[in-house]
PDB file as gemmi writes it, atoms N, CA and C in Angstrom:
CRYST1    1.000    1.000    1.000  90.00  90.00  90.00 P 1                      
ATOM      1  N   MET A   1      40.658 -17.615  60.802  1.00  0.00           N  
ATOM      2  CA  MET A   1      39.443 -17.751  60.306  1.00  0.00           C  
ATOM      3  C   MET A   1      38.898 -16.335  59.098  1.00  0.00           C  
ATOM      4  N   ALA A   2      38.331 -16.806  57.713  1.00  0.00           N  
ATOM      5  CA  ALA A   2      38.129 -15.964  56.908  1.00  0.00           C  
ATOM      6  C   ALA A   2      37.063 -15.777  57.317  1.00  0.00           C  
ATOM      7  N   GLU A   3      37.045 -13.781  56.845  1.00  0.00           N  
ATOM      8  CA  GLU A   3      35.918 -13.253  57.126  1.00  0.00           C  
ATOM      9  C   GLU A   3      34.229 -13.710  56.029  1.00  0.00           C  
ATOM     10  N   PRO A   4      33.358 -13.973  56.909  1.00  0.00           N  
ATOM     11  CA  PRO A   4      32.464 -14.115  55.818  1.00  0.00           C  
ATOM     12  C   PRO A   4      32.380 -13.309  55.123  1.00  0.00           C  
ATOM     13  N   LYS A   5      32.274 -13.481  53.813  1.00  0.00           N  
ATOM     14  CA  LYS A   5      32.087 -12.749  52.684  1.00  0.00           C  
ATOM     15  C   LYS A   5      30.194 -12.978  52.265  1.00  0.00           C  
ATOM     16  N   ASP A   6      29.626 -11.270  51.383  1.00  0.00           N  
ATOM     17  CA  ASP A   6      29.100 -11.608  51.022  1.00  0.00           C  
ATOM     18  C   ASP A   6      28.170 -12.042  49.692  1.00  0.00           C  
ATOM     19  N   PRO A   7      27.423 -12.082  49.759  1.00  0.00           N  
ATOM     20  CA  PRO A   7      26.586 -13.127  48.755  1.00  0.00           C  
ATOM     21  C   PRO A   7      26.548 -12.361  47.237  1.00  0.00           C  
ATOM     22  N   ILE A   8      26.800 -12.874  46.083  1.00  0.00           N  
ATOM     23  CA  ILE A   8      26.706 -12.124  44.897  1.00  0.00           C  
ATOM     24  C   ILE A   8      24.834 -12.195  44.634  1.00  0.00           C  
ATOM     25  N   PRO A   9      24.694 -11.083  44.422  1.00  0.00           N  
ATOM     26  CA  PRO A   9      23.015 -10.728  44.094  1.00  0.00           C  
ATOM     27  C   PRO A   9      23.000 -11.725  42.843  1.00  0.00           C  
ATOM     28  N   ALA A  10      21.856 -12.215  43.031  1.00  0.00           N  
ATOM     29  CA  ALA A  10      21.557 -13.268  41.563  1.00  0.00           C  
ATOM     30  C   ALA A  10      20.266 -12.588  41.043  1.00  0.00           C  
ATOM     31  N   SER A  11      20.773 -10.858  41.028  1.00  0.00           N  
ATOM     32  CA  SER A  11      20.386 -10.239  39.965  1.00  0.00           C  
ATOM     33  C   SER A  11      20.499  -8.575  40.221  1.00  0.00           C  
ATOM     34  N   MET A  12      21.125  -8.024  39.081  1.00  0.00           N  
ATOM     35  CA  MET A  12      21.885  -7.031  39.148  1.00  0.00           C  
ATOM     36  C   MET A  12      21.605  -6.094  38.047  1.00  0.00           C  
ATOM     37  N   THR A  13      21.498  -4.713  38.136  1.00  0.00           N  
ATOM     38  CA  THR A  13      21.504  -3.579  36.737  1.00  0.00           C  
ATOM     39  C   THR A  13      23.006  -3.718  36.662  1.00  0.00           C  
ATOM     40  N   ARG A  14      23.041  -3.410  35.943  1.00  0.00           N  
ATOM     41  CA  ARG A  14      24.767  -3.059  35.160  1.00  0.00           C  
ATOM     42  C   ARG A  14      25.438  -2.124  36.002  1.00  0.00           C  
ATOM     43  N   GLN A  15      24.838  -0.680  36.385  1.00  0.00           N  
ATOM     44  CA  GLN A  15      25.735  -0.175  37.901  1.00  0.00           C  
ATOM     45  C   GLN A  15      25.758  -0.858  39.498  1.00  0.00           C  
ATOM     46  N   GLN A  16      24.456  -1.913  39.633  1.00  0.00           N  
ATOM     47  CA  GLN A  16      24.126  -2.492  41.216  1.00  0.00           C  
ATOM     48  C   GLN A  16      25.625  -3.609  40.773  1.00  0.00           C  
ATOM     49  N   ALA A  17      26.009  -4.276  39.700  1.00  0.00           N  
ATOM     50  CA  ALA A  17      27.445  -5.127  39.121  1.00  0.00           C  
ATOM     51  C   ALA A  17      28.812  -4.680  39.269  1.00  0.00           C  
ATOM     52  N   ALA A  18      28.585  -2.712  38.555  1.00  0.00           N  
ATOM     53  CA  ALA A  18      29.685  -2.087  38.745  1.00  0.00           C  
ATOM     54  C   ALA A  18      30.131  -1.887  40.531  1.00  0.00           C  
ATOM     55  N   ASP A  19      28.846  -1.502  41.319  1.00  0.00           N  
ATOM     56  CA  ASP A  19      28.621  -1.107  42.535  1.00  0.00           C  
ATOM     57  C   ASP A  19      29.613  -2.543  43.197  1.00  0.00           C  
ATOM     58  N   PHE A  20      29.131  -3.524  43.249  1.00  0.00           N  
ATOM     59  CA  PHE A  20      29.787  -4.764  43.807  1.00  0.00           C  
ATOM     60  C   PHE A  20      31.166  -5.027  43.720  1.00  0.00           C  
ATOM     61  N   TRP A  21      31.462  -4.937  42.120  1.00  0.00           N  
ATOM     62  CA  TRP A  21      32.605  -5.489  41.830  1.00  0.00           C  
ATOM     63  C   TRP A  21      33.854  -4.469  42.808  1.00  0.00           C  
ATOM     64  N   ASP A  22      33.419  -3.216  42.358  1.00  0.00           N  
ATOM     65  CA  ASP A  22      34.054  -2.428  42.426  1.00  0.00           C  
ATOM     66  C   ASP A  22      34.436  -2.371  44.414  1.00  0.00           C  
ATOM     67  N   THR A  23      34.016  -3.208  45.059  1.00  0.00           N  
ATOM     68  CA  THR A  23      34.019  -3.236  46.371  1.00  0.00           C  
ATOM     69  C   THR A  23      34.419  -4.876  46.981  1.00  0.00           C  
ATOM     70  N   HIS A  24      34.489  -6.006  45.608  1.00  0.00           N  
ATOM     71  CA  HIS A  24      34.862  -6.986  46.106  1.00  0.00           C  
ATOM     72  C   HIS A  24      35.848  -7.821  44.956  1.00  0.00           C  
ATOM     73  N   SER A  25      36.653  -8.722  45.587  1.00  0.00           N  
ATOM     74  CA  SER A  25      37.504  -9.314  44.666  1.00  0.00           C  
ATOM     75  C   SER A  25      36.569 -10.683  43.847  1.00  0.00           C  
ATOM     76  N   VAL A  26      37.022 -11.046  42.787  1.00  0.00           N  
ATOM     77  CA  VAL A  26      36.230 -11.878  42.199  1.00  0.00           C  
ATOM     78  C   VAL A  26      36.454 -13.127  42.626  1.00  0.00           C  
ATOM     79  N   THR A  27      38.006 -13.145  43.166  1.00  0.00           N  
ATOM     80  CA  THR A  27      39.104 -14.354  43.641  1.00  0.00           C  
ATOM     81  C   THR A  27      38.109 -14.975  44.822  1.00  0.00           C  
ATOM     82  N   ASP A  28      37.951 -13.910  45.274  1.00  0.00           N  
ATOM     83  CA  ASP A  28      37.193 -14.536  46.726  1.00  0.00           C  
ATOM     84  C   ASP A  28      35.710 -15.293  46.224  1.00  0.00           C  
ATOM     85  N   TYR A  29      35.717 -15.431  45.058  1.00  0.00           N  
ATOM     86  CA  TYR A  29      34.183 -15.707  44.533  1.00  0.00           C  
ATOM     87  C   TYR A  29      34.092 -17.512  43.391  1.00  0.00           C  
ATOM     88  N   LEU A  30      35.217 -17.756  43.177  1.00  0.00           N  
ATOM     89  CA  LEU A  30      35.886 -18.540  42.301  1.00  0.00           C  
ATOM     90  C   LEU A  30      35.024 -19.848  42.485  1.00  0.00           C  
ATOM     91  N   ASP A  31      34.975 -20.146  43.532  1.00  0.00           N  
ATOM     92  CA  ASP A  31      34.597 -21.682  44.389  1.00  0.00           C  
ATOM     93  C   ASP A  31      32.633 -21.517  43.268  1.00  0.00           C  
ATOM     94  N   GLU A  32      31.737 -19.956  43.152  1.00  0.00           N  
ATOM     95  CA  GLU A  32      30.429 -19.763  42.905  1.00  0.00           C  
ATOM     96  C   GLU A  32      30.679 -19.881  41.426  1.00  0.00           C  
ATOM     97  N   LEU A  33      31.537 -19.450  40.615  1.00  0.00           N  
ATOM     98  CA  LEU A  33      31.342 -18.794  39.576  1.00  0.00           C  
ATOM     99  C   LEU A  33      31.500 -20.038  38.328  1.00  0.00           C  
ATOM    100  N   ASP A  34      30.558 -19.866  37.110  1.00  0.00           N  
ATOM    101  CA  ASP A  34      30.378 -20.925  36.225  1.00  0.00           C  
ATOM    102  C   ASP A  34      31.556 -21.049  35.264  1.00  0.00           C  
ATOM    103  N   PRO A  35      31.911 -22.001  34.356  1.00  0.00           N  
ATOM    104  CA  PRO A  35      33.159 -22.188  32.969  1.00  0.00           C  
ATOM    105  C   PRO A  35      31.941 -21.410  32.304  1.00  0.00           C  
ATOM    106  N   VAL A  36      32.825 -19.940  31.478  1.00  0.00           N  
ATOM    107  CA  VAL A  36      31.938 -20.747  30.506  1.00  0.00           C  
ATOM    108  C   VAL A  36      32.317 -21.076  29.413  1.00  0.00           C  
ATOM    109  N   GLU A  37      31.588 -21.424  28.622  1.00  0.00           N  
ATOM    110  CA  GLU A  37      32.130 -22.218  27.105  1.00  0.00           C  
ATOM    111  C   GLU A  37      32.084 -21.750  25.736  1.00  0.00           C  
ATOM    112  N   GLY A  38      33.568 -22.060  25.261  1.00  0.00           N  
ATOM    113  CA  GLY A  38      33.483 -21.626  23.354  1.00  0.00           C  
ATOM    114  C   GLY A  38      33.722 -19.839  23.780  1.00  0.00           C  
ATOM    115  N   PRO A  39      34.185 -19.320  22.846  1.00  0.00           N  
ATOM    116  CA  PRO A  39      35.063 -17.586  22.609  1.00  0.00           C  
ATOM    117  C   PRO A  39      34.396 -17.000  23.247  1.00  0.00           C  
ATOM    118  N   LEU A  40      35.153 -15.974  23.717  1.00  0.00           N  
ATOM    119  CA  LEU A  40      34.480 -14.651  24.311  1.00  0.00           C  
ATOM    120  C   LEU A  40      34.732 -13.448  23.772  1.00  0.00           C  
ATOM    121  N   ASP A  41      33.659 -12.802  23.141  1.00  0.00           N  
ATOM    122  CA  ASP A  41      33.512 -11.490  22.039  1.00  0.00           C  
ATOM    123  C   ASP A  41      33.578 -10.607  22.782  1.00  0.00           C  
ATOM    124  N   VAL A  42      34.633 -10.277  23.642  1.00  0.00           N  
ATOM    125  CA  VAL A  42      35.056  -8.922  24.149  1.00  0.00           C  
ATOM    126  C   VAL A  42      36.418  -8.182  23.535  1.00  0.00           C  
ATOM    127  N   ALA A  43      35.925  -7.012  23.119  1.00  0.00           N  
ATOM    128  CA  ALA A  43      36.677  -5.898  22.055  1.00  0.00           C  
ATOM    129  C   ALA A  43      36.591  -4.952  23.067  1.00  0.00           C  
ATOM    130  N   ILE A  44      37.767  -4.358  23.572  1.00  0.00           N  
ATOM    131  CA  ILE A  44      38.790  -3.228  24.080  1.00  0.00           C  
ATOM    132  C   ILE A  44      39.135  -2.098  22.579  1.00  0.00           C  
ATOM    133  N   ASN A  45      38.195  -1.438  22.727  1.00  0.00           N  
ATOM    134  CA  ASN A  45      38.537  -0.494  21.834  1.00  0.00           C  
ATOM    135  C   ASN A  45      39.081   1.061  21.687  1.00  0.00           C  
ATOM    136  N   GLU A  46      39.247   1.005  23.145  1.00  0.00           N  
ATOM    137  CA  GLU A  46      40.481   2.510  23.361  1.00  0.00           C  
ATOM    138  C   GLU A  46      41.599   1.498  24.114  1.00  0.00           C  
ATOM    139  N   PRO A  47      42.703   2.058  24.280  1.00  0.00           N  
ATOM    140  CA  PRO A  47      43.614   1.454  25.070  1.00  0.00           C  
ATOM    141  C   PRO A  47      43.325   1.613  26.503  1.00  0.00           C  
ATOM    142  N   VAL A  48      43.956   0.904  26.866  1.00  0.00           N  
ATOM    143  CA  VAL A  48      43.350   0.895  29.126  1.00  0.00           C  
ATOM    144  C   VAL A  48      45.026   1.451  29.280  1.00  0.00           C  
ATOM    145  N   LEU A  49      44.876   2.573  30.551  1.00  0.00           N  
ATOM    146  CA  LEU A  49      45.784   3.424  31.161  1.00  0.00           C  
ATOM    147  C   LEU A  49      46.214   2.956  32.726  1.00  0.00           C  
ATOM    148  N   PRO A  50      46.792   1.489  32.878  1.00  0.00           N  
ATOM    149  CA  PRO A  50      46.595   1.196  34.569  1.00  0.00           C  
ATOM    150  C   PRO A  50      46.758   2.442  35.371  1.00  0.00           C  
ATOM    151  N   VAL A  51      46.560   3.351  36.486  1.00  0.00           N  
ATOM    152  CA  VAL A  51      46.968   4.275  37.125  1.00  0.00           C  
ATOM    153  C   VAL A  51      46.853   3.941  39.053  1.00  0.00           C  
ATOM    154  N   PRO A  52      48.302   3.442  38.980  1.00  0.00           N  
ATOM    155  CA  PRO A  52      48.449   2.975  40.756  1.00  0.00           C  
ATOM    156  C   PRO A  52      48.261   4.306  41.221  1.00  0.00           C  
ATOM    157  N   LEU A  53      46.890   3.899  42.384  1.00  0.00           N  
ATOM    158  CA  LEU A  53      46.986   4.437  43.494  1.00  0.00           C  
ATOM    159  C   LEU A  53      46.822   4.367  44.863  1.00  0.00           C  
ATOM    160  N   SER A  54      47.531   5.131  45.910  1.00  0.00           N  
ATOM    161  CA  SER A  54      46.813   3.936  47.026  1.00  0.00           C  
ATOM    162  C   SER A  54      46.090   3.491  47.539  1.00  0.00           C  
ATOM    163  N   ARG A  55      45.497   2.969  48.554  1.00  0.00           N  
ATOM    164  CA  ARG A  55      44.578   2.460  49.213  1.00  0.00           C  
ATOM    165  C   ARG A  55      43.748   3.630  49.270  1.00  0.00           C  
ATOM    166  N   GLN A  56      44.053   4.714  50.245  1.00  0.00           N  
ATOM    167  CA  GLN A  56      42.967   5.735  50.247  1.00  0.00           C  
ATOM    168  C   GLN A  56      42.529   6.663  49.531  1.00  0.00           C  
ATOM    169  N   ASP A  57      43.260   6.825  48.412  1.00  0.00           N  
ATOM    170  CA  ASP A  57      42.994   7.517  47.438  1.00  0.00           C  
ATOM    171  C   ASP A  57      42.115   6.756  46.368  1.00  0.00           C  
ATOM    172  N   LEU A  58      41.893   5.210  46.047  1.00  0.00           N  
ATOM    173  CA  LEU A  58      41.235   4.732  45.287  1.00  0.00           C  
ATOM    174  C   LEU A  58      39.818   4.314  46.509  1.00  0.00           C  
ATOM    175  N   ASP A  59      40.140   4.540  47.837  1.00  0.00           N  
ATOM    176  CA  ASP A  59      38.375   4.343  48.223  1.00  0.00           C  
ATOM    177  C   ASP A  59      38.108   5.944  48.043  1.00  0.00           C  
ATOM    178  N   ALA A  60      38.748   6.775  48.092  1.00  0.00           N  
ATOM    179  CA  ALA A  60      37.336   8.424  48.100  1.00  0.00           C  
ATOM    180  C   ALA A  60      37.686   8.438  46.665  1.00  0.00           C  
ATOM    181  N   LEU A  61      38.266   7.944  45.498  1.00  0.00           N  
ATOM    182  CA  LEU A  61      37.740   7.798  44.136  1.00  0.00           C  
ATOM    183  C   LEU A  61      36.333   6.712  44.113  1.00  0.00           C  
ATOM    184  N   ARG A  62      36.135   6.069  44.801  1.00  0.00           N  
ATOM    185  CA  ARG A  62      35.234   4.783  44.467  1.00  0.00           C  
ATOM    186  C   ARG A  62      33.498   5.743  45.366  1.00  0.00           C  
ATOM    187  N   GLN A  63      33.968   6.098  47.054  1.00  0.00           N  
ATOM    188  CA  GLN A  63      32.640   7.050  47.349  1.00  0.00           C  
ATOM    189  C   GLN A  63      32.802   7.729  46.592  1.00  0.00           C  
ATOM    190  N   ALA A  64      33.332   8.998  45.854  1.00  0.00           N  
ATOM    191  CA  ALA A  64      32.851  10.003  45.005  1.00  0.00           C  
ATOM    192  C   ALA A  64      31.554   9.211  43.662  1.00  0.00           C  
ATOM    193  N   ALA A  65      32.352   7.871  43.343  1.00  0.00           N  
ATOM    194  CA  ALA A  65      31.642   7.259  42.109  1.00  0.00           C  
ATOM    195  C   ALA A  65      30.499   7.183  42.388  1.00  0.00           C  
ATOM    196  N   ARG A  66      30.483   6.394  43.757  1.00  0.00           N  
ATOM    197  CA  ARG A  66      28.917   5.676  44.412  1.00  0.00           C  
ATOM    198  C   ARG A  66      28.326   6.831  43.994  1.00  0.00           C  
ATOM    199  N   ARG A  67      28.410   8.351  44.773  1.00  0.00           N  
ATOM    200  CA  ARG A  67      27.509   9.093  44.853  1.00  0.00           C  
ATOM    201  C   ARG A  67      27.287   9.460  44.118  1.00  0.00           C  
ATOM    202  N   ARG A  68      28.367   9.396  43.060  1.00  0.00           N  
ATOM    203  CA  ARG A  68      27.522  10.198  42.055  1.00  0.00           C  
ATOM    204  C   ARG A  68      26.368   8.703  40.457  1.00  0.00           C  
ATOM    205  N   GLY A  69      26.225   7.877  41.402  1.00  0.00           N  
ATOM    206  CA  GLY A  69      26.032   7.167  40.401  1.00  0.00           C  
ATOM    207  C   GLY A  69      27.187   6.196  39.231  1.00  0.00           C  
ATOM    208  N   LEU A  70      28.276   6.163  39.565  1.00  0.00           N  
ATOM    209  CA  LEU A  70      28.678   5.895  38.458  1.00  0.00           C  
ATOM    210  C   LEU A  70      30.067   4.742  38.517  1.00  0.00           C  
ATOM    211  N   ALA A  71      30.630   3.566  38.105  1.00  0.00           N  
ATOM    212  CA  ALA A  71      31.570   3.401  38.279  1.00  0.00           C  
ATOM    213  C   ALA A  71      32.993   3.979  38.677  1.00  0.00           C  
ATOM    214  N   SER A  72      33.752   3.389  39.474  1.00  0.00           N  
ATOM    215  CA  SER A  72      34.929   4.078  39.729  1.00  0.00           C  
ATOM    216  C   SER A  72      35.600   4.697  38.454  1.00  0.00           C  
ATOM    217  N   SER A  73      36.183   3.373  37.775  1.00  0.00           N  
ATOM    218  CA  SER A  73      37.292   3.722  36.275  1.00  0.00           C  
ATOM    219  C   SER A  73      36.074   5.358  35.400  1.00  0.00           C  
ATOM    220  N   ALA A  74      35.059   4.646  35.490  1.00  0.00           N  
ATOM    221  CA  ALA A  74      34.177   5.819  34.629  1.00  0.00           C  
ATOM    222  C   ALA A  74      34.733   7.591  35.031  1.00  0.00           C  
ATOM    223  N   LEU A  75      34.427   7.303  36.678  1.00  0.00           N  
ATOM    224  CA  LEU A  75      34.868   8.946  37.258  1.00  0.00           C  
ATOM    225  C   LEU A  75      35.773   9.398  37.118  1.00  0.00           C  
ATOM    226  N   ALA A  76      37.335   8.230  37.342  1.00  0.00           N  
ATOM    227  CA  ALA A  76      38.330   9.095  36.866  1.00  0.00           C  
ATOM    228  C   ALA A  76      38.353   9.078  35.032  1.00  0.00           C  
ATOM    229  N   LYS A  77      37.421   8.989  34.974  1.00  0.00           N  
ATOM    230  CA  LYS A  77      37.805   9.132  33.368  1.00  0.00           C  
ATOM    231  C   LYS A  77      37.213   9.995  32.600  1.00  0.00           C  
ATOM    232  N   VAL A  78      36.205  10.804  33.434  1.00  0.00           N  
ATOM    233  CA  VAL A  78      35.822  12.013  33.460  1.00  0.00           C  
ATOM    234  C   VAL A  78      36.274  13.005  33.457  1.00  0.00           C  
ATOM    235  N   TRP A  79      37.153  12.822  35.316  1.00  0.00           N  
ATOM    236  CA  TRP A  79      37.925  13.802  35.698  1.00  0.00           C  
ATOM    237  C   TRP A  79      38.910  14.115  34.661  1.00  0.00           C  
ATOM    238  N   LEU A  80      39.326  12.866  34.339  1.00  0.00           N  
ATOM    239  CA  LEU A  80      40.943  13.322  34.251  1.00  0.00           C  
ATOM    240  C   LEU A  80      40.459  13.936  32.201  1.00  0.00           C  
ATOM    241  N   LEU A  81      39.479  13.210  31.862  1.00  0.00           N  
ATOM    242  CA  LEU A  81      39.166  14.401  30.473  1.00  0.00           C  
ATOM    243  C   LEU A  81      38.939  15.842  30.699  1.00  0.00           C  
ATOM    244  N   ASP A  82      38.048  15.912  31.606  1.00  0.00           N  
ATOM    245  CA  ASP A  82      38.169  17.459  31.769  1.00  0.00           C  
ATOM    246  C   ASP A  82      39.350  17.897  32.111  1.00  0.00           C  
ATOM    247  N   ARG A  83      40.282  17.570  32.930  1.00  0.00           N  
ATOM    248  CA  ARG A  83      41.793  18.383  33.251  1.00  0.00           C  
ATOM    249  C   ARG A  83      42.397  18.201  32.025  1.00  0.00           C  
ATOM    250  N   LEU A  84      42.314  17.659  31.118  1.00  0.00           N  
ATOM    251  CA  LEU A  84      42.956  17.244  29.848  1.00  0.00           C  
ATOM    252  C   LEU A  84      42.412  18.387  29.096  1.00  0.00           C  
ATOM    253  N   ARG A  85      41.016  18.379  28.995  1.00  0.00           N  
ATOM    254  CA  ARG A  85      40.586  20.342  28.474  1.00  0.00           C  
ATOM    255  C   ARG A  85      41.172  21.236  28.932  1.00  0.00           C  
ATOM    256  N   GLY A  86      40.528  21.058  30.441  1.00  0.00           N  
ATOM    257  CA  GLY A  86      41.538  22.319  30.718  1.00  0.00           C  
ATOM    258  C   GLY A  86      42.655  23.202  30.332  1.00  0.00           C  
ATOM    259  N   GLU A  87      43.358  21.710  30.070  1.00  0.00           N  
ATOM    260  CA  GLU A  87      44.843  22.153  30.377  1.00  0.00           C  
ATOM    261  C   GLU A  87      44.927  22.412  28.359  1.00  0.00           C  
ATOM    262  N   GLY A  88      44.399  22.356  27.254  1.00  0.00           N  
ATOM    263  CA  GLY A  88      44.041  22.140  26.252  1.00  0.00           C  
ATOM    264  C   GLY A  88      44.699  21.317  25.274  1.00  0.00           C  
ATOM    265  N   GLY A  89      44.503  20.127  25.835  1.00  0.00           N  
ATOM    266  CA  GLY A  89      44.698  19.183  25.417  1.00  0.00           C  
ATOM    267  C   GLY A  89      44.178  18.000  24.352  1.00  0.00           C  
ATOM    268  N   ARG A  90      43.082  18.553  24.942  1.00  0.00           N  
ATOM    269  CA  ARG A  90      42.008  17.691  23.614  1.00  0.00           C  
ATOM    270  C   ARG A  90      40.666  18.722  23.232  1.00  0.00           C  
TER     271      ARG A  90                                                      
END                                                                             
């Protein structure tokens, strides 16, 4: 028997949405989502770097980000850029 899932909140700030989806999989909610008609205008202006992490490290990153009110990807970017600047890379 599948575990009950948290309902998708009806109204969320951008930060609340980031926090929710950092801890939930969209694949668990496919039956609740509506298809979007027409083209989506989603532009990623920067390259994306996938970084494999252990479950333990990802959980630690998410907790640290939550304490700071950030999405985990935003905190990872801040930490990485801080380290690069400290190394003289930027």
